[in-house]
N, CA, C and O atoms as a Tripos MOL2 file, in Angstrom:
@<TRIPOS>MOLECULE
protein
  280   279    70     0     0
PROTEIN
NO_CHARGES

@<TRIPOS>ATOM
      1 N          83.2700  110.6480   92.2430 N.3       1 MET1
      2 CA         82.8660  110.6820   93.6410 C.3       1 MET1
      3 C          84.0350  110.1620   94.4780 C.2       1 MET1
      4 O          84.5500  109.0750   94.2190 O.2       1 MET1
      5 N          84.4470  110.9270   95.4670 N.am      2 ASN2
      6 CA         85.5570  110.5400   96.3290 C.3       2 ASN2
      7 C          85.0360  109.7030   97.4870 C.2       2 ASN2
      8 O          84.4560  110.2370   98.4310 O.2       2 ASN2
      9 N          85.2420  108.3940   97.4170 N.am      3 THR3
     10 CA         84.7930  107.5150   98.4860 C.3       3 THR3
     11 C          85.9520  106.6780   98.9960 C.2       3 THR3
     12 O          86.9170  106.4130   98.2790 O.2       3 THR3
     13 N          85.8340  106.2730  100.2410 N.am      4 ILE4
     14 CA         86.7520  105.3170  100.8370 C.3       4 ILE4
     15 C          85.9010  104.2710  101.5440 C.2       4 ILE4
     16 O          84.9170  104.5990  102.2060 O.2       4 ILE4
     17 N          86.2860  103.0220  101.3960 N.am      5 THR5
     18 CA         85.5200  101.9310  101.9710 C.3       5 THR5
     19 C          86.3350  101.2390  103.0590 C.2       5 THR5
     20 O          87.4380  100.7500  102.8150 O.2       5 THR5
     21 N          85.7710  101.2100  104.2610 N.am      6 PHE6
     22 CA         86.3560  100.4830  105.3760 C.3       6 PHE6
     23 C          85.6280   99.1480  105.4770 C.2       6 PHE6
     24 O          84.4040   99.1000  105.3550 O.2       6 PHE6
     25 N          86.3510   98.0890  105.6940 N.am      7 GLY7
     26 CA         85.7400   96.7790  105.8390 C.3       7 GLY7
     27 C          86.2110   96.0940  107.1030 C.2       7 GLY7
     28 O          87.3410   96.2940  107.5480 O.2       7 GLY7
     29 N          85.3230   95.2720  107.6860 N.am      8 ALA8
     30 CA         85.6600   94.4960  108.8830 C.3       8 ALA8
     31 C          85.2500   93.0520  108.6180 C.2       8 ALA8
     32 O          84.0830   92.7690  108.3450 O.2       8 ALA8
     33 N          86.2100   92.1480  108.6980 N.am      9 LYS9
     34 CA         85.9320   90.7460  108.4290 C.3       9 LYS9
     35 C          85.1940   90.1100  109.5950 C.2       9 LYS9
     36 O          85.4500   90.4240  110.7580 O.2       9 LYS9
     37 N          84.2790   89.2150  109.2670 N.am     10 SER10
     38 CA         83.5160   88.4920  110.2660 C.3      10 SER10
     39 C          83.6860   87.0070  110.0080 C.2      10 SER10
     40 O          83.5250   86.5450  108.8780 O.2      10 SER10
     41 N          84.0060   86.2720  111.0340 N.am     11 ILE11
     42 CA         84.2070   84.8270  110.8990 C.3      11 ILE11
     43 C          82.8670   84.1220  110.7220 C.2      11 ILE11
     44 O          82.7700   83.1580  109.9620 O.2      11 ILE11
     45 N          81.8450   84.5870  111.4080 N.am     12 ASN12
     46 CA         80.5290   83.9420  111.3950 C.3      12 ASN12
     47 C          79.5300   84.7130  110.5420 C.2      12 ASN12
     48 O          78.5700   85.2690  111.0750 O.2      12 ASN12
     49 N          79.7350   84.7570  109.2450 N.am     13 GLY13
     50 CA         78.7720   85.4430  108.3890 C.3      13 GLY13
     51 C          79.4220   86.4600  107.4990 C.2      13 GLY13
     52 O          80.6110   86.3860  107.1910 O.2      13 GLY13
     53 N          78.6010   87.4280  107.0850 N.am     14 TYR14
     54 CA         79.0760   88.4470  106.1610 C.3      14 TYR14
     55 C          79.9480   89.4790  106.8610 C.2      14 TYR14
     56 O          79.7530   89.8040  108.0320 O.2      14 TYR14
     57 N          80.9020   89.9720  106.1150 N.am     15 SER15
     58 CA         81.7270   91.0630  106.6210 C.3      15 SER15
     59 C          80.9510   92.3660  106.4820 C.2      15 SER15
     60 O          79.9930   92.4520  105.7140 O.2      15 SER15
     61 N          81.3730   93.3720  107.2280 N.am     16 HIS16
     62 CA         80.6780   94.6520  107.2430 C.3      16 HIS16
     63 C          81.5250   95.7120  106.5570 C.2      16 HIS16
     64 O          82.7520   95.6230  106.5160 O.2      16 HIS16
     65 N          80.8360   96.7260  106.0160 N.am     17 LYS17
     66 CA         81.5450   97.8230  105.3630 C.3      17 LYS17
     67 C          80.9740   99.1480  105.8240 C.2      17 LYS17
     68 O          79.8240   99.2380  106.2530 O.2      17 LYS17
     69 N          81.7980  100.1660  105.7250 N.am     18 LEU18
     70 CA         81.3910  101.5420  105.9600 C.3      18 LEU18
     71 C          82.0190  102.3460  104.8310 C.2      18 LEU18
     72 O          83.2430  102.4340  104.7300 O.2      18 LEU18
     73 N          81.1840  102.9320  103.9840 N.am     19 VAL19
     74 CA         81.6550  103.6960  102.8370 C.3      19 VAL19
     75 C          81.4300  105.1740  103.1150 C.2      19 VAL19
     76 O          80.3210  105.5920  103.4480 O.2      19 VAL19
     77 N          82.4840  105.9550  102.9770 N.am     20 VAL20
     78 CA         82.4270  107.3920  103.2460 C.3      20 VAL20
     79 C          82.5870  108.1490  101.9390 C.2      20 VAL20
     80 O          83.5280  107.9070  101.1820 O.2      20 VAL20
     81 N          81.6670  109.0650  101.6770 N.am     21 CYS21
     82 CA         81.7500  109.9320  100.5000 C.3      21 CYS21
     83 C          82.0900  111.3360  100.9770 C.2      21 CYS21
     84 O          81.2630  112.0090  101.5910 O.2      21 CYS21
     85 N          83.2980  111.7680  100.6940 N.am     22 ASP22
     86 CA         83.7550  113.0890  101.1320 C.3      22 ASP22
     87 C          83.0640  114.2090  100.3540 C.2      22 ASP22
     88 O          82.8970  115.3140  100.8700 O.2      22 ASP22
     89 N          82.6650  113.9270   99.1240 N.am     23 TYR23
     90 CA         82.0300  114.9390   98.2700 C.3      23 TYR23
     91 C          80.6550  115.3500   98.8010 C.2      23 TYR23
     92 O          80.3310  116.5370   98.8400 O.2      23 TYR23
     93 N          79.8410  114.3590   99.2120 N.am     24 THR24
     94 CA         78.4810  114.6580   99.6740 C.3      24 THR24
     95 C          78.3600  114.7190  101.1920 C.2      24 THR24
     96 O          77.2960  115.0540  101.7130 O.2      24 THR24
     97 N          79.4360  114.4000  101.9070 N.am     25 HIS25
     98 CA         79.4340  114.3240  103.3690 C.3      25 HIS25
     99 C          78.3790  113.3380  103.8710 C.2      25 HIS25
    100 O          77.6380  113.6250  104.8110 O.2      25 HIS25
    101 N          78.3270  112.1700  103.2250 N.am     26 GLN26
    102 CA         77.4300  111.1030  103.6240 C.3      26 GLN26
    103 C          78.2360  109.8240  103.7940 C.2      26 GLN26
    104 O          79.3600  109.7030  103.3070 O.2      26 GLN26
    105 N          77.6320  108.8790  104.4960 N.am     27 TYR27
    106 CA         78.2440  107.5580  104.6160 C.3      27 TYR27
    107 C          77.1460  106.5170  104.6020 C.2      27 TYR27
    108 O          75.9900  106.8040  104.9140 O.2      27 TYR27
    109 N          77.5300  105.2870  104.2310 N.am     28 GLU28
    110 CA         76.5840  104.1820  104.2380 C.3      28 GLU28
    111 C          77.2310  102.9900  104.9200 C.2      28 GLU28
    112 O          78.4480  102.8080  104.8740 O.2      28 GLU28
    113 N          76.3940  102.1870  105.5510 N.am     29 VAL29
    114 CA         76.8440  101.0080  106.2670 C.3      29 VAL29
    115 C          76.1230   99.8120  105.6720 C.2      29 VAL29
    116 O          74.9430   99.8980  105.3310 O.2      29 VAL29
    117 N          76.8280   98.6980  105.5470 N.am     30 GLY30
    118 CA         76.1900   97.5120  104.9980 C.3      30 GLY30
    119 C          77.0790   96.3000  105.1150 C.2      30 GLY30
    120 O          77.9950   96.2520  105.9360 O.2      30 GLY30
    121 N          76.7920   95.3160  104.2770 N.am     31 GLN31
    122 CA         77.5710   94.0960  104.2680 C.3      31 GLN31
    123 C          78.3450   94.0170  102.9670 C.2      31 GLN31
    124 O          77.9430   94.5760  101.9460 O.2      31 GLN31
    125 N          79.4660   93.3100  103.0250 N.am     32 VAL32
    126 CA         80.3360   93.1820  101.8630 C.3      32 VAL32
    127 C          80.8770   91.7580  101.8220 C.2      32 VAL32
    128 O          81.0440   91.1150  102.8590 O.2      32 VAL32
    129 N          81.1440   91.2820  100.6270 N.am     33 CYS33
    130 CA         81.7280   89.9560  100.4600 C.3      33 CYS33
    131 C          83.1040   89.9240  101.1230 C.2      33 CYS33
    132 O          83.8650   90.8840  101.0070 O.2      33 CYS33
    133 N          83.4330   88.8320  101.8150 N.am     34 MET34
    134 CA         84.6700   88.7610  102.5900 C.3      34 MET34
    135 C          85.9180   88.9580  101.7350 C.2      34 MET34
    136 O          86.8930   89.5460  102.2030 O.2      34 MET34
    137 N          85.9080   88.4820  100.5010 N.am     35 ASN35
    138 CA         87.0910   88.6260   99.6550 C.3      35 ASN35
    139 C          86.9290   89.7880   98.6750 C.2      35 ASN35
    140 O          87.4550   89.7520   97.5620 O.2      35 ASN35
    141 N          86.2090   90.7990   99.0950 N.am     36 SER36
    142 CA         85.8930   91.9300   98.2310 C.3      36 SER36
    143 C          87.1370   92.7200   97.8620 C.2      36 SER36
    144 O          88.0090   92.9700   98.6940 O.2      36 SER36
    145 N          87.1990   93.1050   96.6000 N.am     37 THR37
    146 CA         88.2800   93.9740   96.1400 C.3      37 THR37
    147 C          87.8820   95.4380   96.2480 C.2      37 THR37
    148 O          88.6640   96.3240   95.9020 O.2      37 THR37
    149 N          86.6600   95.6980   96.7290 N.am     38 PHE38
    150 CA         86.1620   97.0610   96.8440 C.3      38 PHE38
    151 C          86.5570   97.7270   98.1560 C.2      38 PHE38
    152 O          86.3390   98.9270   98.3260 O.2      38 PHE38
    153 N          87.1330   96.9720   99.0860 N.am     39 VAL39
    154 CA         87.5100   97.5270  100.3890 C.3      39 VAL39
    155 C          88.8830   98.1750  100.2810 C.2      39 VAL39
    156 O          89.8420   97.5540   99.8220 O.2      39 VAL39
    157 N          88.9640   99.4310  100.7100 N.am     40 ASP40
    158 CA         90.2360  100.1530  100.6820 C.3      40 ASP40
    159 C          91.0670   99.8860  101.9350 C.2      40 ASP40
    160 O          92.2900   99.7630  101.8650 O.2      40 ASP40
    161 N          90.3830   99.7960  103.0930 N.am     41 VAL41
    162 CA         91.0780   99.6220  104.3730 C.3      41 VAL41
    163 C          90.3350   98.5790  105.2040 C.2      41 VAL41
    164 O          89.1330   98.7190  105.4320 O.2      41 VAL41
    165 N          91.0270   97.5410  105.6570 N.am     42 TRP42
    166 CA         90.4350   96.5480  106.5580 C.3      42 TRP42
    167 C          90.7220   96.9650  107.9960 C.2      42 TRP42
    168 O          91.8670   97.2600  108.3390 O.2      42 TRP42
    169 N          89.6920   96.9900  108.8360 N.am     43 VAL43
    170 CA         89.8140   97.3770  110.2410 C.3      43 VAL43
    171 C          89.0910   96.3570  111.1070 C.2      43 VAL43
    172 O          88.4350   95.4520  110.5920 O.2      43 VAL43
    173 N          89.2110   96.5040  112.4310 N.am     44 LYS44
    174 CA         88.4500   95.6580  113.3470 C.3      44 LYS44
    175 C          86.9930   96.1100  113.3470 C.2      44 LYS44
    176 O          86.6980   97.2780  113.0930 O.2      44 LYS44
    177 N          86.0910   95.1850  113.6300 N.am     45 LYS45
    178 CA         84.6610   95.5120  113.6160 C.3      45 LYS45
    179 C          84.3400   96.6410  114.5880 C.2      45 LYS45
    180 O          83.5110   97.4990  114.2820 O.2      45 LYS45
    181 N          84.9770   96.6540  115.7440 N.am     46 SER46
    182 CA         84.7130   97.7150  116.7230 C.3      46 SER46
    183 C          85.1620   99.0810  116.2010 C.2      46 SER46
    184 O          84.6280  100.1090  116.6180 O.2      46 SER46
    185 N          86.1360   99.0980  115.2950 N.am     47 ASP47
    186 CA         86.6030  100.3630  114.7310 C.3      47 ASP47
    187 C          85.5780  100.9930  113.8000 C.2      47 ASP47
    188 O          85.5600  102.2130  113.6360 O.2      47 ASP47
    189 N          84.7130  100.1670  113.1800 N.am     48 LEU48
    190 CA         83.6850  100.7260  112.2980 C.3      48 LEU48
    191 C          82.7580  101.6540  113.0690 C.2      48 LEU48
    192 O          82.3950  102.7190  112.5680 O.2      48 LEU48
    193 N          82.3720  101.2700  114.2700 N.am     49 LYS49
    194 CA         81.4940  102.1110  115.0910 C.3      49 LYS49
    195 C          82.2210  103.3920  115.5080 C.2      49 LYS49
    196 O          81.6210  104.4660  115.5430 O.2      49 LYS49
    197 N          83.5000  103.2770  115.8210 N.am     50 THR50
    198 CA         84.2960  104.4490  116.1830 C.3      50 THR50
    199 C          84.3790  105.4240  115.0120 C.2      50 THR50
    200 O          84.2340  106.6330  115.1950 O.2      50 THR50
    201 N          84.6100  104.9030  113.8210 N.am     51 ILE51
    202 CA         84.6700  105.7420  112.6260 C.3      51 ILE51
    203 C          83.3210  106.4020  112.3730 C.2      51 ILE51
    204 O          83.2520  107.5890  112.0510 O.2      51 ILE51
    205 N          82.2390  105.6200  112.5210 N.am     52 GLU52
    206 CA         80.8980  106.1620  112.3130 C.3      52 GLU52
    207 C          80.6090  107.2970  113.2970 C.2      52 GLU52
    208 O          80.0710  108.3300  112.9010 O.2      52 GLU52
    209 N          80.9550  107.1200  114.5600 N.am     53 ASN53
    210 CA         80.7410  108.1710  115.5600 C.3      53 ASN53
    211 C          81.5290  109.4360  115.2230 C.2      53 ASN53
    212 O          81.0320  110.5450  115.4150 O.2      53 ASN53
    213 N          82.7450  109.2760  114.7240 N.am     54 LYS54
    214 CA         83.5770  110.4220  114.3350 C.3      54 LYS54
    215 C          82.9540  111.1450  113.1500 C.2      54 LYS54
    216 O          82.9480  112.3750  113.1030 O.2      54 LYS54
    217 N          82.4270  110.3780  112.1830 N.am     55 LEU55
    218 CA         81.7820  110.9950  111.0210 C.3      55 LEU55
    219 C          80.5680  111.8130  111.4390 C.2      55 LEU55
    220 O          80.3600  112.9190  110.9390 O.2      55 LEU55
    221 N          79.7700  111.2760  112.3500 N.am     56 ILE56
    222 CA         78.5900  111.9890  112.8460 C.3      56 ILE56
    223 C          78.9980  113.2950  113.5180 C.2      56 ILE56
    224 O          78.3790  114.3360  113.3010 O.2      56 ILE56
    225 N          80.0440  113.2300  114.3350 N.am     57 SER57
    226 CA         80.4990  114.4500  115.0290 C.3      57 SER57
    227 C          81.0720  115.4730  114.0540 C.2      57 SER57
    228 O          81.1020  116.6660  114.3580 O.2      57 SER57
    229 N          81.5300  115.0200  112.8810 N.am     58 ASP58
    230 CA         82.0550  115.9300  111.8630 C.3      58 ASP58
    231 C          80.9800  116.4180  110.8980 C.2      58 ASP58
    232 O          81.2850  117.1240  109.9360 O.2      58 ASP58
    233 N          79.7120  116.0430  111.1500 N.am     59 GLY59
    234 CA         78.6110  116.5520  110.3480 C.3      59 GLY59
    235 C          78.1910  115.6760  109.1760 C.2      59 GLY59
    236 O          77.3850  116.1070  108.3510 O.2      59 GLY59
    237 N          78.7090  114.4750  109.0830 N.am     60 TYR60
    238 CA         78.2910  113.5520  108.0130 C.3      60 TYR60
    239 C          76.9260  112.9610  108.3560 C.2      60 TYR60
    240 O          76.5760  112.8180  109.5280 O.2      60 TYR60
    241 N          76.1620  112.6220  107.3230 N.am     61 THR61
    242 CA         74.8590  112.0050  107.5320 C.3      61 THR61
    243 C          74.8490  110.6180  106.9070 C.2      61 THR61
    244 O          75.5200  110.3590  105.9080 O.2      61 THR61
    245 N          74.0700  109.7340  107.5200 N.am     62 ARG62
    246 CA         73.9630  108.3550  107.0330 C.3      62 ARG62
    247 C          72.9100  108.2810  105.9290 C.2      62 ARG62
    248 O          71.8610  108.9180  106.0140 O.2      62 ARG62
    249 N          73.1990  107.5100  104.9120 N.am     63 THR63
    250 CA         72.2600  107.3180  103.8200 C.3      63 THR63
    251 C          72.0080  105.8280  103.6390 C.2      63 THR63
    252 O          72.8820  105.0020  103.9000 O.2      63 THR63
    253 N          70.8080  105.4990  103.1890 N.am     64 ASP64
    254 CA         70.4840  104.1050  102.9050 C.3      64 ASP64
    255 C          70.7690  103.7650  101.4490 C.2      64 ASP64
    256 O          70.7410  102.5970  101.0600 O.2      64 ASP64
    257 N          71.0420  104.7850  100.6480 N.am     65 LYS65
    258 CA         71.3310  104.5780   99.2310 C.3      65 LYS65
    259 C          72.7780  104.1190   99.0690 C.2      65 LYS65
    260 O          73.6970  104.7330   99.6110 O.2      65 LYS65
    261 N          72.9690  103.0440   98.3270 N.am     66 GLU66
    262 CA         74.3100  102.5250   98.0950 C.3      66 GLU66
    263 C          75.0120  103.4160   97.0790 C.2      66 GLU66
    264 O          74.4660  103.6720   96.0060 O.2      66 GLU66
    265 N          76.2030  103.8890   97.3960 N.am     67 PHE67
    266 CA         76.9400  104.7700   96.5020 C.3      67 PHE67
    267 C          77.2710  104.0470   95.2020 C.2      67 PHE67
    268 O          77.6320  102.8700   95.2010 O.2      67 PHE67
    269 N          77.1410  104.7760   94.0980 N.am     68 GLY68
    270 CA         77.4390  104.2030   92.8030 C.3      68 GLY68
    271 C          76.2680  103.4710   92.1800 C.2      68 GLY68
    272 O          76.3820  102.9750   91.0590 O.2      68 GLY68
    273 N          75.1360  103.3900   92.8860 N.am     69 LYS69
    274 CA         73.9330  102.7160   92.3670 C.3      69 LYS69
    275 C          72.8340  103.7450   92.2400 C.2      69 LYS69
    276 O          72.7230  104.6460   93.0710 O.2      69 LYS69
    277 N          72.0320  103.6200   91.2220 N.am     70 GLU70
    278 CA         70.8960  104.5190   91.0260 C.3      70 GLU70
    279 C          69.6530  103.9520   91.6440 C.2      70 GLU70
    280 O          68.5920  104.5740   91.5780 O.2      70 GLU70
@<TRIPOS>BOND
     1     1     2 1
     2     2     3 1
     3     3     4 2
     4     3     5 am
     5     5     6 1
     6     6     7 1
     7     7     8 2
     8     7     9 am
     9     9    10 1
    10    10    11 1
    11    11    12 2
    12    11    13 am
    13    13    14 1
    14    14    15 1
    15    15    16 2
    16    15    17 am
    17    17    18 1
    18    18    19 1
    19    19    20 2
    20    19    21 am
    21    21    22 1
    22    22    23 1
    23    23    24 2
    24    23    25 am
    25    25    26 1
    26    26    27 1
    27    27    28 2
    28    27    29 am
    29    29    30 1
    30    30    31 1
    31    31    32 2
    32    31    33 am
    33    33    34 1
    34    34    35 1
    35    35    36 2
    36    35    37 am
    37    37    38 1
    38    38    39 1
    39    39    40 2
    40    39    41 am
    41    41    42 1
    42    42    43 1
    43    43    44 2
    44    43    45 am
    45    45    46 1
    46    46    47 1
    47    47    48 2
    48    47    49 am
    49    49    50 1
    50    50    51 1
    51    51    52 2
    52    51    53 am
    53    53    54 1
    54    54    55 1
    55    55    56 2
    56    55    57 am
    57    57    58 1
    58    58    59 1
    59    59    60 2
    60    59    61 am
    61    61    62 1
    62    62    63 1
    63    63    64 2
    64    63    65 am
    65    65    66 1
    66    66    67 1
    67    67    68 2
    68    67    69 am
    69    69    70 1
    70    70    71 1
    71    71    72 2
    72    71    73 am
    73    73    74 1
    74    74    75 1
    75    75    76 2
    76    75    77 am
    77    77    78 1
    78    78    79 1
    79    79    80 2
    80    79    81 am
    81    81    82 1
    82    82    83 1
    83    83    84 2
    84    83    85 am
    85    85    86 1
    86    86    87 1
    87    87    88 2
    88    87    89 am
    89    89    90 1
    90    90    91 1
    91    91    92 2
    92    91    93 am
    93    93    94 1
    94    94    95 1
    95    95    96 2
    96    95    97 am
    97    97    98 1
    98    98    99 1
    99    99   100 2
   100    99   101 am
   101   101   102 1
   102   102   103 1
   103   103   104 2
   104   103   105 am
   105   105   106 1
   106   106   107 1
   107   107   108 2
   108   107   109 am
   109   109   110 1
   110   110   111 1
   111   111   112 2
   112   111   113 am
   113   113   114 1
   114   114   115 1
   115   115   116 2
   116   115   117 am
   117   117   118 1
   118   118   119 1
   119   119   120 2
   120   119   121 am
   121   121   122 1
   122   122   123 1
   123   123   124 2
   124   123   125 am
   125   125   126 1
   126   126   127 1
   127   127   128 2
   128   127   129 am
   129   129   130 1
   130   130   131 1
   131   131   132 2
   132   131   133 am
   133   133   134 1
   134   134   135 1
   135   135   136 2
   136   135   137 am
   137   137   138 1
   138   138   139 1
   139   139   140 2
   140   139   141 am
   141   141   142 1
   142   142   143 1
   143   143   144 2
   144   143   145 am
   145   145   146 1
   146   146   147 1
   147   147   148 2
   148   147   149 am
   149   149   150 1
   150   150   151 1
   151   151   152 2
   152   151   153 am
   153   153   154 1
   154   154   155 1
   155   155   156 2
   156   155   157 am
   157   157   158 1
   158   158   159 1
   159   159   160 2
   160   159   161 am
   161   161   162 1
   162   162   163 1
   163   163   164 2
   164   163   165 am
   165   165   166 1
   166   166   167 1
   167   167   168 2
   168   167   169 am
   169   169   170 1
   170   170   171 1
   171   171   172 2
   172   171   173 am
   173   173   174 1
   174   174   175 1
   175   175   176 2
   176   175   177 am
   177   177   178 1
   178   178   179 1
   179   179   180 2
   180   179   181 am
   181   181   182 1
   182   182   183 1
   183   183   184 2
   184   183   185 am
   185   185   186 1
   186   186   187 1
   187   187   188 2
   188   187   189 am
   189   189   190 1
   190   190   191 1
   191   191   192 2
   192   191   193 am
   193   193   194 1
   194   194   195 1
   195   195   196 2
   196   195   197 am
   197   197   198 1
   198   198   199 1
   199   199   200 2
   200   199   201 am
   201   201   202 1
   202   202   203 1
   203   203   204 2
   204   203   205 am
   205   205   206 1
   206   206   207 1
   207   207   208 2
   208   207   209 am
   209   209   210 1
   210   210   211 1
   211   211   212 2
   212   211   213 am
   213   213   214 1
   214   214   215 1
   215   215   216 2
   216   215   217 am
   217   217   218 1
   218   218   219 1
   219   219   220 2
   220   219   221 am
   221   221   222 1
   222   222   223 1
   223   223   224 2
   224   223   225 am
   225   225   226 1
   226   226   227 1
   227   227   228 2
   228   227   229 am
   229   229   230 1
   230   230   231 1
   231   231   232 2
   232   231   233 am
   233   233   234 1
   234   234   235 1
   235   235   236 2
   236   235   237 am
   237   237   238 1
   238   238   239 1
   239   239   240 2
   240   239   241 am
   241   241   242 1
   242   242   243 1
   243   243   244 2
   244   243   245 am
   245   245   246 1
   246   246   247 1
   247   247   248 2
   248   247   249 am
   249   249   250 1
   250   250   251 1
   251   251   252 2
   252   251   253 am
   253   253   254 1
   254   254   255 1
   255   255   256 2
   256   255   257 am
   257   257   258 1
   258   258   259 1
   259   259   260 2
   260   259   261 am
   261   261   262 1
   262   262   263 1
   263   263   264 2
   264   263   265 am
   265   265   266 1
   266   266   267 1
   267   267   268 2
   268   267   269 am
   269   269   270 1
   270   270   271 1
   271   271   272 2
   272   271   273 am
   273   273   274 1
   274   274   275 1
   275   275   276 2
   276   275   277 am
   277   277   278 1
   278   278   279 1
   279   279   280 2
@<TRIPOS>SUBSTRUCTURE
     1 MET1         2 RESIDUE 1 A MET
     2 ASN2         6 RESIDUE 1 A ASN
     3 THR3        10 RESIDUE 1 A THR
     4 ILE4        14 RESIDUE 1 A ILE
     5 THR5        18 RESIDUE 1 A THR
     6 PHE6        22 RESIDUE 1 A PHE
     7 GLY7        26 RESIDUE 1 A GLY
     8 ALA8        30 RESIDUE 1 A ALA
     9 LYS9        34 RESIDUE 1 A LYS
    10 SER10       38 RESIDUE 1 A SER
    11 ILE11       42 RESIDUE 1 A ILE
    12 ASN12       46 RESIDUE 1 A ASN
    13 GLY13       50 RESIDUE 1 A GLY
    14 TYR14       54 RESIDUE 1 A TYR
    15 SER15       58 RESIDUE 1 A SER
    16 HIS16       62 RESIDUE 1 A HIS
    17 LYS17       66 RESIDUE 1 A LYS
    18 LEU18       70 RESIDUE 1 A LEU
    19 VAL19       74 RESIDUE 1 A VAL
    20 VAL20       78 RESIDUE 1 A VAL
    21 CYS21       82 RESIDUE 1 A CYS
    22 ASP22       86 RESIDUE 1 A ASP
    23 TYR23       90 RESIDUE 1 A TYR
    24 THR24       94 RESIDUE 1 A THR
    25 HIS25       98 RESIDUE 1 A HIS
    26 GLN26      102 RESIDUE 1 A GLN
    27 TYR27      106 RESIDUE 1 A TYR
    28 GLU28      110 RESIDUE 1 A GLU
    29 VAL29      114 RESIDUE 1 A VAL
    30 GLY30      118 RESIDUE 1 A GLY
    31 GLN31      122 RESIDUE 1 A GLN
    32 VAL32      126 RESIDUE 1 A VAL
    33 CYS33      130 RESIDUE 1 A CYS
    34 MET34      134 RESIDUE 1 A MET
    35 ASN35      138 RESIDUE 1 A ASN
    36 SER36      142 RESIDUE 1 A SER
    37 THR37      146 RESIDUE 1 A THR
    38 PHE38      150 RESIDUE 1 A PHE
    39 VAL39      154 RESIDUE 1 A VAL
    40 ASP40      158 RESIDUE 1 A ASP
    41 VAL41      162 RESIDUE 1 A VAL
    42 TRP42      166 RESIDUE 1 A TRP
    43 VAL43      170 RESIDUE 1 A VAL
    44 LYS44      174 RESIDUE 1 A LYS
    45 LYS45      178 RESIDUE 1 A LYS
    46 SER46      182 RESIDUE 1 A SER
    47 ASP47      186 RESIDUE 1 A ASP
    48 LEU48      190 RESIDUE 1 A LEU
    49 LYS49      194 RESIDUE 1 A LYS
    50 THR50      198 RESIDUE 1 A THR
    51 ILE51      202 RESIDUE 1 A ILE
    52 GLU52      206 RESIDUE 1 A GLU
    53 ASN53      210 RESIDUE 1 A ASN
    54 LYS54      214 RESIDUE 1 A LYS
    55 LEU55      218 RESIDUE 1 A LEU
    56 ILE56      222 RESIDUE 1 A ILE
    57 SER57      226 RESIDUE 1 A SER
    58 ASP58      230 RESIDUE 1 A ASP
    59 GLY59      234 RESIDUE 1 A GLY
    60 TYR60      238 RESIDUE 1 A TYR
    61 THR61      242 RESIDUE 1 A THR
    62 ARG62      246 RESIDUE 1 A ARG
    63 THR63      250 RESIDUE 1 A THR
    64 ASP64      254 RESIDUE 1 A ASP
    65 LYS65      258 RESIDUE 1 A LYS
    66 GLU66      262 RESIDUE 1 A GLU
    67 PHE67      266 RESIDUE 1 A PHE
    68 GLY68      270 RESIDUE 1 A GLY
    69 LYS69      274 RESIDUE 1 A LYS
    70 GLU70      278 RESIDUE 1 A GLU
């Protein structure tokens, strides 16, 4: 599965992630450990919303299922 994970660090709590699956044209949003090795690209928190809006305009759909988990 071709995925890329964007992460945004948060000083007051959990960091946020946006995982994009190019194969299924889906994405998921959630929280991630701040020192996670699963994040491919660290961005500003405001950039996560910008990326999400771009994905929606490109026809991606949001899923509640975490990628890689059954």
